[in-house]
N, C-alpha and C positions, 0 to 999 in steps of 0.2 A: 580470343577477346571471349569466351566466359570464365577462364582465369585473369585474365584482366577486372574485368566487369565484378567478381565475387573477389577480388582482392583488394579496391578499390570500396566497396561495401562495408567490408569487415575494416580497413584501414582511416573510413570518415566515422564508422562504430567505436573504435579504439580511443582515437582523435575526438570526439565528442565526448568520452568516457574520461577519460584521465587526463585530456588536457584542456579542459574548459579554463577560459576566463571570466575570470569575476568581472563584472560589471559595477557601475556608479547604482545605488539603489533610485534614484532619479531617472535612470533611463529606463526603470522598468515601467511598461502600463502595466498597472493591477487594479482590480477591478471595488470594490467598498470594501469591501472585510479584510482585503490585502492592505489595501492603503493603507485601513484602519492599525494593523496591526506592526506595517512599517515604524508605523509613530511610538511605538511599542517599542520596537527590536525581537521583535520576538525570532528565536532561530529556524524558523519557517521558512520568512522571506528572507534569507539569504540569498540573493541574485547570480546562478551563474548565466552568462552563455560564452557555449560551444559554437565549435565550426561547424556546424549542422544547423544552431540553430540560426547563425545570419550567414550560411546559405539560403533557406528555405523562406527567409522573413518575407521575399518577398512575393511568395505563394500564398501566405498564410490568408491572406484574405479571400483571393479564390475559397482554398480549404475551408473556411469560415461561413463561405456563401456560397457551397455546396453543404454544409451538412442544417442551416436553418437555424431558426431563432430561436426554438425548443430544443433542438440535440446540445445547441453551442450551453445555453445555461445548466441543461441536465452536466454536459462537461464542466464548467463553474465549477459546479457541487460537488463533485468528483474530485476537484481538482481541491477545491477547501476540505474533505474529506480523507482526503492523501498527505496534506500538511503544504501542497502544495513545492516537491521534492526538487531542491537546489533552487526557488525560485521559480517553481515551474509555473507559467500563466497557460488562457485560452492563446494566444500566439502564440506561445515557443511550444508549445503545443503541437497549435497545425503547422506551423513550419517542419517541424520532427518528421509530422505525420508526413505531409508532402515528400520529406527529401527520402525518407524510408518507403515510402510506397516506390517512388520514381524507380529506384533503385533496384525494389525488390520486381517493379515491371520489368524495365530491361534484363535482369539477371534468368527470368523468366525467358524470357525472350527468347536468349541466349539460347539457354540449357532445350526448350524446346525442336529451334534449331538441331540442336545435335542428337535429339531423340531421346531426352532423360527428361517425361515428359514428369516424373514423380517429382524429382529431385527439384524441380522447375516449377511445381505448386507447391513445396516447402518452399523454396525464394522468398514466392506470391504472399503467399501464407505471413511469413513473416516479417514483408516488408512493409503488411497491410495491416498487421494484428499486435506488431512491437510497441508502441509505443500506448497501447491499451495495456497491455500486459503490465508494464513498467508500473501506470498508474493501480492495478487493482492488487497489486504485490504492497505496495506502497502503504494503499488503504487497510489496507488483510496486516503488517506491520503496525502501521498504529494505531490500527483498533485496539490489538496485542498490550501495547507500551501503555494505553490509557486503561484498558482493564485491570490490567498489572501495577497500577500506582495508586488505581481512584480509593481501595479499599484502607489505605496504608495513610493513604492524604485525609479521607472523611474520619480518622480515626485520631490522628492530630490536633484540627480542624477545631474536633469538639471538645478535647481539652482545652486550646486558647480559648474558643470561645466560652466555655465554663469558668475559664477563671478572669472573667470581666471584659472580654474585648466587645466590642458589635460585630458582628456578623463579616462586613464589609473591611473594616480592619482588621478582623481577624482573616480573614481570606486573603486580603494582599498581604498580609507578614509571613502564611504560613507557605503561599505560591512564591515570593521569593525562594523559598529556600529548596525549595524544588527546579530541574532542569527536566528539558526533554517536550516532549508531547502535549502533557497536559497541563505544563505549566505556560507553556504555549499559547492551549487556547483560552485559561483563565487569566490571562496576562491582557489578551482581547478584548474579555469577559468585560477585567475593570476598567478600561480605557475606556469601554463604549458606557458606562454608568458614567463615569469621570465627564464624557461630553454631553448628559443628560439624557442618556438610554435608562428607560426605568428598570428595576433589578430582572420583574421579569421579562421582560420583550430580550435583555443581554441575554439572559441563559434559555432564553428560546432559539436564541439565535446561537446559542453552543450549542444547543440540540441538533438543531439542520448543520451545523459544522460536522457532526462527527455522528458517524454509521454504527456506534456502539448503543446496546441496549442496557447497560450498566449507567451510559452515560444519561442515558435518557428517563431510565430510574431514577436517579438523582434527581436529577432537573423536578421531573413529576413529584416527588415526595415532598422536595422543601417546598414547591408553591403548595400544595396539600395542607403542609405543615404550616405557613403563612398563613395561607386563610381560613384553618384552623382554629389558629394559636395556640395549635401546640407547640414545647418549646424546644427549642433549634437544636439542645445539646443531644435529646433523648429519638429526632428526627434523623442527627447525621450519626450516630451509634447503630439504631436500628437501618438505617440502609445500609453499611459497611456490612454489618453482619446478613442483611441479606444478599449482597454480593458475594462474602464469601459462600454460602450456600449456593447460590448458583453456579458462581465458581468449583464446586468440585461438585453438583451436580454436572456440567459441564465435562470433567475432565474425568469421572467415571462412565459417561456415556462415552470416550473419548476414546476411551483405553475401552469398552466393549466392541466397539466397532475396530480395533482394532486387531481382536482377535481373529475373527473370520479372515481379514485380509491377508495376515498374518499365514494363516493355514491355507490360503489360496496359493501363495506366495514360495510353499515349503510343496506344495502337493503339484505346481506347475512348471516349478523351475528346478529347487533343489533335488527332491526327488525322482522326478526326470536323469538329471547331472547324476547322481552318486549312481543309480543303478548302469548308464553308463559306463563309470570308474569303475564298477567293480565287475561285469563282462568284458571290456577291455583287458585288465587286470587279470585273470584267469585268463583268458586269451595268450596273450606276451606271456605268465607264467607259466602254463601248462607247455607249448614247445609244442603244440600240436598242428599238424598239417590237415589244416580242417577245407583244402583244396583238395589233397588226394580221394580224403574219404567221400566228398561228394563226386568227383568222377567216375568212385568204385561204386 
C-alpha cells in the first residue's frame, strides 16, 4: 500500500513537470499586472497547465480561503517576484498545494502505520512545502538573472540616450534587443506607461515586482535624478558603476564566507574518511592477525 501511494505521488509529480499541457492564454485567470503582461507577450506569462493543476483546481478555492486575504496577497507578490514560472497563478499554486499536501498526508499515514515515522515526516514535509520551495528557487534565480543583466543594460541605455533619443524611446529600443526576465519587466513597465500610468508609478510597480536591491537602486536613482534635474546619461552611468561595485563586494563577501564552509567540510567529512582509508590500508597490507594478538 505504501509503495503504491509513493509511486502515485512520484508519477503525478513527473507527469506535472514533464507532460504539462499548454493552455490558451484566455483560459488563465490572472491578476492585474499579469493581465497587463499578457498584452505585452512577455515570456513570464507562458501558461502551462499540468495534470496536477487540473486535479487540484476544484480544491483551490478552499485552500485560498484557509490562507486568508493577507496571505493570498503576499503569495501574489511572491509569484510576481518569481516571474510566474510556467504561467503560475494564485489559483494554480493553490491547486498544486492541495494535491501535494493530500499526497503527503496519505503517504505519511501509510508510513506511520508501518512504523517508519522519520520517513513519514519527510513525506509530509515534502507534500506541504514543495510548492513554496519551487517559488523560492524561482525568485532567487530570477533575481540573479536580473542583477547580472542590469549594469550592461544601463550602459547601453546611456549610449542610446546620449545619441539623442528621449528616455522613453531609448528604453523601448534597448529593451527590444534583450531577452529574459529583465526584458519582460521592462515590457510590462512600458505598456503601463502606454496605458496612461505615470513614469514614476510604473517604475514603482517595477520595484514592487522584484526583490532585487539593484532594481530598487535603479528606480530610486532614476526618480532622484528626475526630481533634481540631473542629466539622465550621467545618472545611468553612475547607477551602473554603483551596481558593479556592489556586485564586486558581494562576490568578495561570498568568497570569504565560502572558506570556513569548505574548511568545515574538509574537517568533518574528508579528513575522517582519509584517516579511515589509511588505517584500513595499513590493516590489510600488514597481514597481521590482530585477533590473535588481542587474545594473547
